[in-house]
C-alpha positions, 0 to 999 in steps of 0.5 A: 795920858792920851785918850781918845774920846768918843761922844757915846762915852762922854754921854754915858753918865746920865746927868753931870753937874758941873761946879766951880767954886769960886770965893770972893775973898782971897789973901794971896791975890786980890779979887783974883777969880776975876783978876785979867788973865791973858785979857780974860777974868780968871774964872772966865777960861774955867767957865769957857772950857766946861761948856765947850767940853759940852759934858754938864747937864748944868754948869754952875758957879757957886760964889758969895760975890755979886761981882763974881756972879756978874762976870760968870754969868757973862761967860754963860755960867749959871748962879742960882743962888750965892752962897752963905756967909758959913761957906765964905771963909777960908776955911770952907772945904771944896766938900762942903761947897758941893753938897751945899749946891747938890742940896740947893738943887734937891730942896728947891726942886730944880734938878737932879744929877747923876755926877759932879764935876768940880772944877777949880777957877784956879787951874786956867790951863786945863783944856777942854780935851782935858775935861772930855778925857777925864769923863771918858775915864769915869765912864769907862771905869766906873770910878771917882777921877782925879787929875794928877801929874808928875811932881817935879821933885820925888818926895824921897828927895823931900827934907824937913827942919828939925827943932834945931834948924837941921835937916832930916829926911821926909820919908825915913832913909830906910824906907827909901831907894837908893837909886833914882831909877828904883824910885817908885811912880808917883803923882801930884794932885794938880786941883784941875779936875774931879769927878765923883757920883753923887752917891759917891759923894755923900757916902764917902764924903771925899773926891778921892775915894778908895775906888779912884782913878787918875787923868794924868795931865802934863806939868805945863797944863798943871799950875794951880794959881796960888800966888803972884808968882803962879799967876804971873806964870800962867799968864807967860803961857796963856800968851804963848798959847795965843801966839801959837 
């Protein structure tokens, strides 16, 4: 989705708190959030994009790891606290991490904010313009906004494995269209950008309440790094950008 943003559209929101969650432990990739990607720590790409977008009143990194805190500060993010152990396991949710950050701000009398912008460090290919455009959509629609992309394969083509090892349709055949051109348009959340009002988040307890609209990104900026293969692909894309 191509959006021509105006500065007035971006600044219409009262105060945006940018939050980058960065847990120290990682099962798939050791020290993933500070692992070098195209010559820069992974988290550095997200911090720089967020700061250069100039949409956040304050940008903080929520982490439990001192080494991540050091790197994040070097790139200009705030680290007002270290995340408690209860929010440092791989079962901790993004919702609980963000609510903790908001509560910390309120309880310490630091600052209050109207909206939250959640940016995961595992989506380093999002651009400054992606962040600005998503905020513009949130302003124009007064809705929560999530980034999404078109999946490589339509869910109608997905299969599941039965207990006996044979394949079955993931979606009932009776619900499917017979021609691909008749398939409904679907989107997959890519995890790069979430914007929601603080009041809405507290009330709905989700980043995707009923009134949520998409900001559509192309596949080449929608990679969410979870495996070593994902990291390899991101490295190739970043190196290509740098050469260009």
